N, C-alpha and C positions, 0 to 999 in steps of 0.2 A: 615259449621260452621267456618272453618278456615279463609275464605276470609273476612267475616264480623267481626270476632273476631279480626283479625289483624288490622282492621280499628279502633277498640276501644282502641288500645294501646296508642294512642297519643291524644293530645287535639284537633287535627283537626277533630275528630269524631263529635264533637258538632257543628261544623260550616258546615258540609257536604263536607269537602275537602277529596280528595282521593289521596294517595301516590301510584304512579305506577312505576314499574321498567322500566328503559329505554330499548327500544327494540333495536335489532341489527341495524335496519335501522336508528334510531335516532343517535346511536353512530357513524355509518358510516357517516351520514351527518355532525356531529360535527367535525369529523376528516378528512373530505374531503380536507380541505385546506392543512393540514400537509401532507396528502398522495400525493397531487399534488406537493407540494414543494419538497418532497423527490424524486419523480419521475423526476422532473425537474433537481435537482442537480445530480441525477444518470445519466441522459441523457447528461448533460454538462460534467461529468467526463468521460463517455465513448467516447464522441466526442474528448475531449482533449487528451485522451490516444491514440485514433486513429490518430489524427493529429500529435502528437509527434512521434508515431511509423512510420508514413509515411514519416516524415521529417528526420529520422535517415539515415545518409549516409553510415554507416558502416565504415570499414577500407579503407582509401584512397589508391588507386592503388593496391588493393588486387586482386589477380587472381581468387578469389572465390566470389567477391562482385559484385552482379548485379545492385547495385545502381548507380546513375549517376557518383559519384566520384570513383567508382571501375574500375577495368580493366579486368573484366571477358570476355568481348567480344574479346579482343586481345588474351587472353589465349585460348579461345575455337577455334578461327580461326587457331591459330598455331597448335593446336591438330589435326584439320581437315587436315592440310598440312603435317602431319607426325612428328611433333615436340613433344617430350615428355616433358610436363610441370609438374614440381614438386614444390609444395609450401612448404616452410619451415618457421619456426617461431623462430629458435634459431641457434646459431653458431654450436653446435654439430650436429644438424639435417642437416645443410647445408654441413658440412664436410662429413657426412655419405652419402648424396645424390649425391655428385660429385665423380664418379668412373673413369671418363675419362676427365681430365682437358682440353685436346686438342680439344675435340668434345663437349664441354659444354659451354653455355653462362650463366653467373651468373648475375642476375638482383638484385640490392640492392636498397632499399628505406627505409631510417630511419629518417622520419620527426620528431619523438619524441626524437631522440638522445639517444637511449638506449645503443648503443655501445660506448665503450671508444676508444681512438685513437689507442691503441694497438690492440684491437679486430678488429677495422676497417681495420688496416693494414694487419692483418691475413686473414680477409675475402676476400680482393681483390687479394690475392695470390693463392686462391683455384682453379681458372680457368684461362685459357689463354685469354679468352675474358670476360670482366667485363663491365656492363652498370650500372653506378651510377647515380641516379636520385636526383635532388634537393640537391646537396651536400652543407654542411654548411662550415663556415670558418675553424672550427677545423678538419672536415673530409678532406677538401682539403689539409690542412697542413700535415695530416698524410699520404695521398696517392699520392698527386700531389702538392708538395710545390711550383712548378713554375707556378701554376694557382691560381688565386684569384677570389672571387665572386665579381660581379660588380653591385649588386642590382637587382631590379625588372625591367623586360623588359616591356616597354609601348606599343610597336607595337602590333597591333592586328593580323597581318599576316606577316610571315617571308618567304623570297624567297630563293630558293636554290642558293648558291653562292660558291660551292666547288665541287670537283669530287668524294666525298664520295658516294658509291652506294646507300645507304639508302636515302640520301638527294636528289640525282639526281632523284631517282624514285618518290620521294614525290613531287618535284616541289615547292609547297608552303606548309607551316606548320602554324598552329595556334600559335599566340604569347602568351604572358603572361609568368608566371614563373620567374625564375631568369636567369641572364646572367653571363658569365665568361669572364675574361680577362687574357691572357697569359702574365706573368711577367718575365719569364725566357726564353730568346731567344735561349738558348742552347738546350731546349727540342725539341724533334721531335713531332710536333703536327699538327693536321688538324683542322682548325677553320671554322665552318659553321654556317649558319643562323644568319648573323650579323644584328644588329639593330643600328649601328653607334657608333662612338667613341671607336672603337676596342672592342666592346662588342658582344659576340657570345652566342647563346643559345645551341650550341653543340660544344664540344671540344674533339677531340680524341687524346689521348697521346699514343705514341708508345714507350714502354720501351726497353732498350737494349737487353733483353732476348727474344724479340718477342711478349711479352704480350701486349694486347690492352686494354686500359682503356678509356671508352667513358663517358664523363660527359654530361648529358642531363638536361637542365634547362626548356625546354618547356614541362612540365608535362601534360598540357591539351591535348596534342596529343595522350596520352595513355588512357584517361578516356572514359567510355562508352558513355557519351553524346556528346563528341567532336571528337571521333575517325573517324566518317564518314565525317567530315568537311575537306575541302582542300585536301591535300595529307597526312593527319595524319595516315591513315591506312597503306599506303605504307611505311612510315617512321617506324612505329612500327613493322610491320611484317618483313621488311627487316633487321632492326637493331637487333631484338630479335630472328629471325628465321635463323640466319647464321649457326647454328649447329643443330645436331639432338636432343640434350638435352638442356633444359632450366630450370634452378633452380631459382625459384622466391622467394627471401629471403626478408622477412619483419621482422626485429628484434622486439622482444617483451620484456616484463618484465622478461622473463626467462633468458635473457642475462645480466640483471643487477647484479652486484656483482660476476659474474662468474670468473672474472679475478683476482681481489684482495682478494676475500673471506671475505670481511668486514661483520661483524655481529653486532647485537645490543649490545652485551656485550663488544665488542672491542671499540665501539663508546661511551659507557657510561663512564662519569668521575668516578674516583675512590672513591669520597666522597659520591656518591649517595646511595650505598647500606648501608654503616655504618650510614648515616643520616636517612634512612628509618627504620633501626633496632632501633635506638635511639628513634624515634618518636613512634614506636610500644611499646617499654618498657615504655615510658612516659605515653602513653594512658592507658596501663594496670594498672600502679601505680595509676593514677588519678581515674580509675574506682573502684579500691579497696578502695581508700581513701574516695571518695565521694559517693560511691554506697549506695543504700538504704538497711538497715538491716531489714530482715523480722523477725517478732516476732513468737511466738509459734502458732501452728494451733488451730483454734477455732472450736469446735465440735458443730454443729447445728443439732437439731433433725428435720428431714423432713419426710413427709410433715406436715405443721401446720394445725390442724383441727379447723374449725370455726363452731360453732353451728348455726343451722338454726334459732334459736330464736334471736341470736345476729344479724344475717343478717337482719331478719325481723324488729327488733327494729331500726337498723341503717337506713334502707330505710324509716321507718316511721318518724324518726327524720328529715331526709332530706325533705320529703314531707311536714312536718309541718313547717320547717324553710322557705321553698319557697312558702308556701300556695298553694301547688299543690293539691287541693281537688279533682278536676276532675280526675287527673292522679291516685291518690290513690283509688278513687272509681272505675275507670276502671280496676285497678288491682283486686279489690274484685269482680267486675262483671265477669271478664274473668274466675276467678276460680269458681265462682258460676255457670256460664253458662255451664262450662265443667262438673261439678258434676250433675247439673240438667239433662243434656242430657244423662249422663250415667245412672242415676236413671230411666229415661223414656225409656231406652232401645234403644235409637237412636244411629246411627253410629257416628264416630268421624267427618265425613265430613258433618254432618247435619248443616243446616243454623240456624241462630238465630230465624228466623220466624217459622221454624219447631219446635224448642225447646219451643218457646212461646206457640204455639198451643198445644203441648203435655202437658206442665205444666198446662195451663188453663183448658184443658179437664179433667185432673186427680184431680186438686184441686178445681174445680168449680169456679175459679175466671174469671173475664173478661179478654180477651186477650189484650185489650188496656192497662189495669192496669198493667198486667205483663210486657208488652213491655216497658211502661214508667219506671218501676222499673229497668229493666235489661238494657235499652239503653238510653232513652230520658231524664230522670230527671237529672238536673244539681244542685249540692250543692252550695249554695251561702254563706254558713257559716259553721263553724265547727259543729254546732248543726244539720244542714241539713245533713252533711256527716255522723254523728253518727246515725241519724234517718234512712237514707237509708241503712247503714250497718246493722242495726238491722232488717230492713224490709227484707233484703236478707236472714238473718238467719231464720227469721220466715217463709219465703217462702220455704226454704229448709226443715224445720221441718214439714210444712204442707204437702209437697210432700211425705216426708218419712212416715207420718202417713197415707196418702191416699194409699200408696202402701202396707201397712201392711195387711195380710189376715184377 
């Protein structure tokens, strides 16, 4: 009864149309394009993340970085030769790591310029042997005023041209990086790996106290992807493995502000806080002045009860206004079919054909006439609608009389 009765609920029952619920397969076919588009975008995102991750070089010249721009290969080989390599990331860590300045090599690389001139000068005095890589103009002014930076070296290969053991062991070194020029003839220096015009990629400065400061501009010789070229490995291992201890110091943001103690409050102008307080007071005053005033609470009795007769009359007026005679008759038929089936003792899942047969058998009417009344007849005017409605009432009364003992 439920399947056929549901078909009578709309005007499509008269034309033989049936409304079916979309199956999961149909819904899947409709959304197949969007599913494919989402999977495509997800694949592109995963590939992009993978490519971006694989292209990340990490920290340049870091002793723990295995990427092409790192220097983990040099650090691991030095460890295999008995050198203790300690990586530090701040000046206090570096001070704590150096316990024997005479037997320690301090490697410093600060490409991001985290250290101030004062901090840089302090760092270069922590060990007797210091290797400074890619020094800038300010760093040279702080630790080696008699040496100046001479720009980028264009030569691809540099040849040994001094008696320094590390350079002699290397023979040839990969070019690139920056070059240096000695401007103070009174300094005790050893200049190596020249590229012309008194520009050298390695300058070793001997201080009067016996300390050694090596300025290395050929940074490609230390990287993982270039260390096996030419004599780069011999230069790196000889230069950094001169002592039993090697402290690999790469300054980080932890060193910023450690010397001067500058804070946000000290850098903020004095008028900022009073100005913000004045704006806050002005906002509160404007809110009180222009804010909406709420009136007294309105008590509403809930819930509102609507009588069934009012609902019935409202639906009847809507049907009348839109001339929906068939829809109004279908509503009457659905109610009548349900009551007739219950009077016949049929279950709620009984079909209309079973109810028609039961009513016809009990009342003695023809099954075709009962079916036309309950399903097929279409009202063409208000008079037809009233007549069919009265016929439904008569059919229910006849069935009730037939069932009386």
